[in-house]
C-alpha positions, -999 to 999 in steps of 0.1 A, spaced: 343 -482 118 346 -518 104 322 -523 75 336 -553 56 346 -584 75 367 -612 60 359 -646 75 380 -677 65 364 -710 74 373 -747 68 343 -767 80 352 -776 115 330 -770 146 352 -739 152 343 -726 117 307 -726 127 316 -704 157 334 -681 133 303 -679 111 280 -672 140 304 -648 157 311 -628 126 274 -625 117 267 -612 152 296 -587 149 284 -577 114 249 -570 127 263 -548 155 286 -529 131 263 -527 101 290 -546 82 289 -571 53 309 -604 52 331 -620 27 334 -657 35 365 -676 23 376 -712 20 412 -723 12 412 -759 1 445 -778 2 464 -785 -29 470 -821 -39 499 -834 -17 532 -836 -36 535 -873 -25 506 -882 -48 523 -869 -79 536 -903 -90 525 -928 -116 517 -923 -152 501 -891 -166 466 -905 -169 465 -916 -132 479 -883 -121 453 -864 -142 425 -885 -127 438 -878 -91 440 -841 -98 404 -840 -113 390 -860 -83 408 -838 -58 396 -806 -75 360 -819 -76 360 -827 -39 375 -793 -30 350 -774 -51 320 -794 -36 333 -789 -1 339 -752 -5 306 -746 -23 286 -765 5 304 -745 32 299 -712 15 262 -719 9 257 -727 45 275 -695 56 256 -674 31 223 -688 43 231 -680 79 242 -645 70 213 -637 47 188 -651 72 203 -627 98 201 -598 73 238 -595 66 251 -590 31 274 -619 20 299 -627 -7 319 -659 -11 354 -668 -25 374 -700 -25 409 -710 -36 432 -739 -35 467 -734 -21 495 -748 0 500 -713 16 468 -710 36 478 -679 57 491 -660 27 460 -668 7 438 -655 34 457 -622 36 458 -618 -1 421 -624 -7 411 -602 23 431 -573 8 418 -580 -28 382 -581 -15 386 -546 1 379 -559 36 388 -539 67 390 -567 93 398 -604 93 377 -625 117 389 -661 123 391 -688 148 421 -704 165 423 -741 172 444 -733 203 468 -762 196 496 -771 220 532 -762 212 537 -796 197 505 -793 176 517 -759 163 550 -774 154 535 -803 135 505 -786 119 515 -749 119 492 -721 128 473 -704 100 460 -678 125 496 -669 135 506 -666 99 477 -643 92 485 -621 122 521 -618 111 514 -611 74 482 -590 75 482 -553 75 445 -555 85 433 -560 121 427 -596 129 400 -606 154 407 -641 168 377 -661 182 382 -691 205 
């Protein structure tokens, strides 16, 4: 039925639950996993100062994002391969996290998105938004939400 799971993670404790849960599911289904990290773009508020300072901030931000994403995907890949699950990794930088998840899942040819929900309160959702909600609304693929 489902043979290619798309699993976005960001490094929190819940992300580790998504890794482990998706690996267990992949084993049961005989599926493979595409892991995904969306790193945040540089905040617009930092786009001040002279060109040289801005360029340095952008380079530093990009380097941190790439290092974080690479470390996270290496960890996920090791867990998956140790369990015998085929794994591929992707990462991007974007302000639109939910849309990036949906776009990459479709582009990767996945047939299900597996992600975690932080289960924020109404105030938390208002302040921080809900990437899970955005994905559920935007995706044509089934979305399995782990808690």
